[in-house]
C-alpha positions in Angstrom: 23.5 -25.3 -11.6 23.7 -24.5 -7.9 22.9 -21.1 -6.6 24.6 -19.4 -3.7 22.2 -18.2 -1.1 22.7 -14.5 -0.2 20.7 -13.3 2.9 19.2 -10.3 1.2 15.9 -10.6 3.1 17.6 -10.8 6.5 19.6 -7.7 5.6 16.5 -5.8 4.5 15.0 -6.5 8.0 18.0 -6.1 10.1 19.5 -3.0 8.5 16.7 -0.6 9.5 16.4 -2.2 13.0 20.1 -1.7 13.8 20.0 1.8 12.2 17.0 2.7 14.3 19.1 2.1 17.5 22.0 4.2 16.1 19.8 7.0 14.9 18.0 7.2 18.3 21.4 8.0 19.9 22.2 10.9 17.5 21.5 14.4 18.8 22.0 16.2 15.6 18.8 16.1 13.5 20.7 16.6 10.2 22.9 13.7 11.0 19.8 11.6 11.9 18.4 12.4 8.4 21.7 11.4 6.7 22.0 8.2 8.5 18.4 7.3 8.0 18.8 8.0 4.3 21.8 5.7 4.1 19.9 3.0 6.0 16.9 3.3 3.8 19.1 3.1 0.7 20.8 -0.1 2.0 17.4 -1.6 2.8 16.2 -0.8 -0.7 19.2 -2.5 -2.1 18.7 -5.6 0.0 15.0 -5.7 -1.0 15.8 -5.5 -4.7 18.5 -8.2 -4.1 15.9 -10.5 -2.5 13.5 -9.9 -5.5 16.3 -10.6 -8.0 17.4 -13.7 -6.1 13.8 -15.0 -6.1 13.4 -14.2 -9.8 16.6 -16.0 -10.7 15.4 -19.2 -8.9 11.7 -18.8 -9.8 10.4 -22.1 -11.2 13.1 -24.2 -9.6 11.3 -25.7 -6.6 14.3 -27.1 -4.9 16.1 -23.8 -5.1 13.1 -21.7 -4.1 12.9 -23.7 -0.9 16.3 -22.2 0.1 14.9 -18.7 0.0 13.3 -19.1 3.4 14.9 -16.6 5.7 17.0 -18.0 8.5 16.4 -15.4 11.1 14.1 -17.6 13.2 13.9 -20.8 11.3 13.3 -22.3 7.9 10.1 -21.0 6.3 9.2 -18.4 8.9 10.0 -15.5 6.6 10.4 -16.0 2.9 10.1 -14.4 -0.4 7.4 -15.7 -2.8 5.6 -14.6 -5.9 3.2 -12.3 -4.1 5.7 -10.6 -1.8 8.7 -10.4 -4.1 7.9 -7.0 -5.7 6.1 -5.7 -2.6 9.4 -5.7 -0.6 11.3 -3.3 -2.9 8.2 -1.2 -3.4 7.8 -0.7 0.4 11.5 0.0 0.8 11.3 2.6 -2.0 8.4 4.3 -0.3 10.3 4.7 2.9 13.5 5.9 1.1 11.6 8.5 -0.9 9.8 9.7 2.2 13.1 10.3 4.0 14.6 11.8 0.9 11.8 14.3 0.5 11.8 15.4 4.1 12.9 19.1 4.1 15.2 20.5 6.7 12.3 22.5 8.2 10.7 19.2 9.2 13.8 17.2 10.2 13.7 18.2 13.9 10.1 17.0 14.4 10.2 13.8 12.2 10.7 10.5 14.1 13.4 8.9 12.0 14.2 6.1 14.5 10.6 5.0 14.7 10.3 5.2 10.9 13.1 2.7 10.6 11.5 0.4 13.1 8.2 0.5 11.2 10.1 -0.3 8.0 11.6 -3.4 9.5 8.3 -4.5 10.8 6.6 -3.9 7.4 9.2 -5.9 5.5 8.9 -8.7 7.9 5.1 -8.7 7.6 5.3 -8.8 3.8 7.6 -11.8 3.9 5.6 -13.8 6.5 3.2 -16.5 5.5 2.4 -18.2 8.8 -0.9 -16.7 10.1 0.2 -16.2 13.7 3.5 -14.6 12.6 1.5 -12.2 10.3 -0.9 -11.3 13.2 2.0 -10.6 15.6 3.8 -8.4 13.1 0.5 -6.5 12.2 0.1 -5.8 15.9 3.7 -4.6 16.3 3.2 -2.3 13.3 0.7 -0.3 15.3 3.2 0.8 17.9 5.3 3.4 15.9 2.4 5.7 14.8 0.9 5.4 18.3 4.2 6.4 19.9 4.4 9.4 17.6 0.9 10.5 18.5 1.8 10.3 22.2 5.0 12.2 21.7 3.2 15.0 19.9 0.6 15.2 22.6 -2.2 14.4 20.1 -5.3 12.4 20.9 -4.9 8.7 20.4 -8.2 7.3 21.5 -9.8 6.9 18.1 -6.7 5.3 16.6 -6.0 3.0 19.5 -9.6 1.8 19.9 -9.8 0.8 16.2 -6.4 -0.9 16.3 -7.1 -2.8 19.5 -10.4 -4.0 17.9 -8.4 -5.0 14.8 -5.9 -7.1 16.7 -8.6 -8.7 18.9 -10.7 -9.7 15.9 -7.6 -11.1 14.2 -6.5 -13.2 17.3 -10.0 -14.5 18.0 -10.8 -15.1 14.4 -7.6 -17.0 13.6 -8.0 -19.0 16.9 -11.5 -20.1 15.9 -10.4 -20.9 12.3 -7.5 -23.0 13.7 -9.7 -25.0 16.0 -11.7 -26.2 13.1 -15.2 -27.5 12.7 -17.8 -26.0 10.3 -19.4 -23.5 12.8 -16.1 -22.4 14.3 -14.6 -21.8 10.9 -17.5 -19.7 9.7 -17.3 -17.5 12.8 -13.5 -17.3 12.5 -13.7 -16.2 8.9 -16.3 -13.6 9.8 -14.1 -12.2 12.5 -11.0 -12.2 10.3 -13.0 -10.5 7.6 -14.1 -7.8 10.1 -10.5 -7.3 11.2 -9.3 -6.7 7.7 -12.1 -4.2 7.0 -11.2 -2.3 10.2 -7.5 -2.1 9.3 -8.2 -0.9 5.7 -10.8 1.7 6.8 -13.8 0.2 5.0 -16.9 2.2 5.9 -18.1 2.5 8.6 -14.8 1.7 10.3 -12.9 4.5 8.5 -12.8 7.4 11.0 -9.5 6.3 12.5 -7.8 7.0 9.1 -9.0 10.6 8.8 -8.0 11.0 12.5 -4.5 9.7 11.9 -3.9 12.1 8.9 -5.3 14.9 11.0 -3.0 14.4 14.1 0.1 12.5 13.0 2.8 13.8 10.7 2.0 13.4 7.1 4.9 11.1 6.5 4.0 8.7 9.3 0.4 8.6 8.3 1.4 8.0 4.6 3.7 5.1 5.4 1.2 3.5 7.8 -1.6 3.2 5.2 -0.1 3.2 1.7 1.7 -0.2 1.8 -1.8 -1.7 2.3 -0.9 -4.4 4.8 -4.6 -5.0 5.2 -4.7 -6.3 1.6 -1.8 -8.5 2.5 -3.7 -9.9 5.5 -6.7 -10.5 3.3 -4.7 -12.4 0.8 -2.9 -14.5 3.4 -5.6 -15.0 6.1 -9.0 -14.5 4.5 -8.9 -15.4 0.8 -7.6 -19.0 1.2 -10.4 -20.0 3.6 -13.3 -17.6 3.0 -16.5 -19.1 1.5 -18.2 -17.3 -1.3 -20.6 -15.4 0.9 -17.8 -13.8 2.8 -16.0 -12.7 -0.4 -19.3 -11.2 -1.7 -19.8 -9.3 1.5 -16.3 -7.8 1.4 -16.8 -6.9 -2.3 -20.1 -5.1 -1.6 -18.7 -3.2 1.4 -15.5 -2.3 -0.5 -17.4 -1.1 -3.5 -19.7 1.1 -1.4 -16.6 2.5 0.3 -15.0 3.3 -3.0 -18.0 5.2 -4.1 -18.6 7.0 -0.8 -14.9 8.0 -0.4 -14.7 9.2 -4.0 -17.8 11.4 -3.4 -16.3 12.7 -0.1 -13.0 13.6 -1.8 -14.9 16.0 -4.1 -16.3 18.1 -1.2 -13.3 18.2 1.2 -12.0 21.6 2.3 -8.7 20.5 3.7 -5.9 18.8 1.7 -5.0 16.0 4.1 -8.6 14.8 4.4 -8.9 15.0 0.7 -5.9 12.8 0.2 -7.2 10.4 2.8 -10.5 9.9 1.0 -8.8 9.6 -2.4 -6.5 6.9 -1.0 -9.5 5.2 0.8 -11.4 5.0 -2.5 -8.5 3.6 -4.5 -7.5 1.1 -1.9 -11.1 -0.2 -1.6 -11.0 -0.9 -5.4 -8.1 -3.3 -4.6 -10.3 -5.2 -2.3 -13.1 -5.4 -4.9 -10.6 -7.2 -7.2 -9.2 -9.4 -4.4 -12.6 -10.7 -3.5 -13.6 -11.6 -7.1 -11.6 -14.8 -6.8 -11.1 -15.0 -10.5 -7.7 -14.9 -12.3 -8.4 -11.7 -14.3 -10.0 -9.8 -11.4 -7.3 -10.9 -8.9 -4.5 -10.0 -11.3 -6.1 -6.6 -11.8 -6.3 -6.1 -8.1 -2.7 -7.0 -7.5 -1.6 -4.6 -10.3 -3.8 -1.8 -8.9 -2.3 -2.5 -5.4 1.2 -1.9 -6.8 0.3 1.1 -8.8 -1.8 2.7 -6.1 1.1 2.3 -3.6 3.5 3.9 -6.0 1.3 6.7 -7.3 -0.4 7.7 -4.1 2.8 7.8 -2.1 4.1 10.2 -4.8 0.9 12.2 -4.6 1.1 12.3 -0.8 4.8 13.3 -0.8 3.9 16.2 -3.2 1.2 17.5 -0.8 3.6 17.0 2.1 6.3 19.1 0.3 3.8 21.8 -0.4 2.6 21.8 3.2 6.3 22.2 4.3 6.3 25.5 2.5 2.8 26.9 3.1 1.4 25.1 6.2 -1.8 23.1 6.1 -3.5 23.5 2.7 -7.1 24.7 2.3 -9.0 23.7 -0.8 -11.5 26.5 -0.4 -9.3 28.9 -2.2 -6.8 29.1 -5.1 -3.1 29.2 -4.1 -1.4 29.7 -7.5 1.9 27.8 -6.7 2.7 26.6 -10.2 5.2 29.3 -11.0 7.1 28.7 -7.7 7.2 24.9 -7.7 6.6 23.7 -11.3 8.3 20.3 -10.9 6.2 19.5 -7.9 3.0 20.6 -9.7 3.9 18.2 -12.6 4.5 15.3 -10.1 1.2 16.2 -8.4 -0.7 15.9 -11.6 1.2 12.8 -12.9 0.8 10.8 -9.6 -2.9 11.7 -9.2 -3.7 10.7 -12.7 -1.7 7.5 -12.4 -3.8 6.6 -9.3 -7.0 6.6 -11.4 -5.5 4.6 -14.2 -4.8 7.3 -16.8 -3.5 5.8 -20.1 0.3 5.7 -20.3 0.8 5.4 -16.6 1.5 2.4 -14.4 -2.1 2.3 -13.2 -3.7 2.0 -16.6 -3.4 -1.8 -17.3 -4.4 -2.8 -13.8 -7.4 -0.6 -13.8 -8.5 -1.9 -17.2 -8.1 -5.5 -16.0 -10.0 -4.8 -12.8 -13.0 -3.4 -14.7 -12.9 -6.3 -17.2 -12.8 -8.8 -14.3 -15.6 -7.0 -12.5 -17.8 -7.1 -15.6 -17.3 -10.9 -15.8 -18.7 -11.2 -12.2 -21.5 -8.6 -12.7 -21.9 -5.7 -15.1 -23.1 -3.4 -12.3 -19.8 -3.9 -10.4 -17.8 -2.8 -13.4 -20.0 0.2 -13.8 -19.6 1.2 -10.1 -15.8 0.9 -10.5 -15.8 3.2 -13.5 -18.0 5.7 -11.6 -15.7 5.7 -8.6 -12.6 6.2 -10.8 -14.4 9.1 -12.6 -15.2 10.8 -9.3 -11.6 10.4 -8.1 -10.5 11.9 -11.4 -12.7 15.0 -10.9 -11.5 15.3 -7.3 -7.8 15.2 -8.1 -8.1 17.7 -11.0 -10.1 20.0 -8.8 -7.4 19.8 -6.1 -4.7 20.5 -8.7 -6.4 23.7 -9.9 -6.9 24.8 -6.3 -3.3 24.3 -5.3 -1.4 25.4 -8.4 -3.6 27.7 -10.5 -6.2 30.4 -10.2 -4.1 33.3 -8.9 -0.5 34.5 -8.4 1.2 33.6 -5.2 2.7 36.8 -3.8 5.0 35.4 -1.1 8.6 36.6 -0.9 10.0 33.3 0.5 11.8 31.0 -1.9 9.6 28.0 -2.6 11.6 26.3 -5.3 12.1 22.6 -5.0 15.3 21.3 -3.4 17.7 18.8 -5.0 16.4 15.9 -2.9 12.8 16.6 -4.0 14.0 16.7 -7.6 15.6 13.3 -7.3 12.3 11.9 -5.8 10.4 13.5 -8.7 12.6 11.9 -11.3 12.5 8.5 -9.7 8.7 8.5 -9.3 8.2 9.9 -12.9 10.4 7.2 -14.4 8.6 4.4 -12.5 5.1 5.7 -13.2 5.7 6.3 -16.9 8.0 3.3 -17.4 5.5 1.0 -15.8 2.8 2.4 -18.1 4.8 2.0 -21.3 6.2 -1.4 -20.5 3.7 -3.2 -18.2 4.2 -6.8 -19.3 6.8 -8.0 -16.8 4.8 -6.6 -13.8 1.5 -7.9 -15.1 2.9 -11.4 -15.7 4.3 -11.4 -12.2 1.0 -10.4 -10.7 -0.8 -13.1 -12.8 1.5 -15.8 -11.4 0.8 -14.5 -7.9 -3.0 -14.5 -8.6 -3.0 -18.1 -9.8 -0.9 -19.3 -6.8 -3.4 -17.6 -4.4 -6.3 -19.2 -6.2 -4.6 -22.6 -6.2 -4.1 -22.3 -2.5 -7.7 -21.4 -2.0 -8.8 -24.4 -4.1 -6.7 -26.7 -2.0 -7.8 -25.2 1.3 -11.5 -25.3 0.4 -11.4 -28.6 -1.3 -13.1 -27.9 -4.6 -16.6 -26.7 -5.3 -16.9 -23.1 -6.3 -13.3 -22.4 -5.5 -12.3 -25.0 -8.0 -14.4 -23.4 -10.7 -13.0 -19.9 -9.9 -9.4 -21.1 -10.0 -10.0 -22.9 -13.2 -11.8 -20.2 -15.1 -9.1 -18.6 -17.2 -9.6 -15.2 -18.8 -10.1 -14.9 -22.5 -7.0 -15.2 -24.7 -6.9 -11.4 -25.5 -7.0 -10.7 -21.7 -4.5 -13.2 -20.6 -1.8 -11.3 -18.6 0.8 -14.0 -19.1 0.2 -14.3 -22.8 
């Protein structure tokens, strides 16, 4: 049976780019919001279409080859098992961010640059060629930097780290491409360092707290939560990295997860608290990625998806509260539950989902991640559990500080708006639905994990990589079974 190729991927990339030009010309902020919302909705539809088209042809190799995007040439941009669900997830995050932007923030929010960054992100997640990925990762730095400049905020910390990130990528990939044992080892080390900088692994994490401090909450949220650093690690580092490099990343990521979870417990300001919670959870994704075993890698890919969904919802809730009260201090109780009960429920739901609470989308991935870590070393699994427990304490403490403890006596109407209620319903349905029926998502991530490990086996030519790729999880842990 022949399939008709529909250019969903091309549409997902071109729609926000063209809309950005149009929105830039609009002088009315409310019109800019409406047109941006329409563009994000169309982009989400195209992203879902590309995923559905890939799923319909999955397993038919001849048909899958036709999924290559035709913007630049065959195979330059394409949907595969890893990127297929990441595209609609990223488009959804942008759509919900625009939807939840209140009118009080519309005048200051850079909708045109948001659409540009969305197009760059979707192109990045559909790229497989290393140099194309590097070019798009570099381009993705521009929108937040432009916003910082336009707001007259300091850019030095952010810019220095991002220039270092791009320089390490370029030099590392160049050395890895040249070939030769010594050149490849140095190249892998530089690529590994670049990924660690981009994801904020300690000690290269200060740019992330600086970004949340000075950029708008929405821009900072959309720059970090899609975790393009994890995508770069999966495409550039994992296929060619020797075991020592993976162990180094695992140790550094685990240390960051514990450090950031501890820091989240003692933060006095809500944005910095959220930054450390995100940093701890995203570091756990890297712990699973660098295990290079089917179970651990599947768990990491599931946690990647659940963290992106739950922490964007968590961040949007904090952003909505900030739009009503200003910057939130966690040194005192605010008692906002009676005024915004729906947002308080979403706050608690998304924060618990991020730590893998049972019945939420993060539960299965967190359990698989711990099981995979224990297979590598029991102490790694124990450290993951400790980091998750600390994150749980931190988010519950923040919930009580923001929503309980006193009565908020303000006279201004703080009730949630219709757009926020829609965002709450969408996120609640996805978080609970993914927790109650996780099998399709887990099976998809298991296939992506096995493909990544197979590529690693081919690139390294056997040895330990072959053993890793061939070691199947126990029958009762098999995600595909």
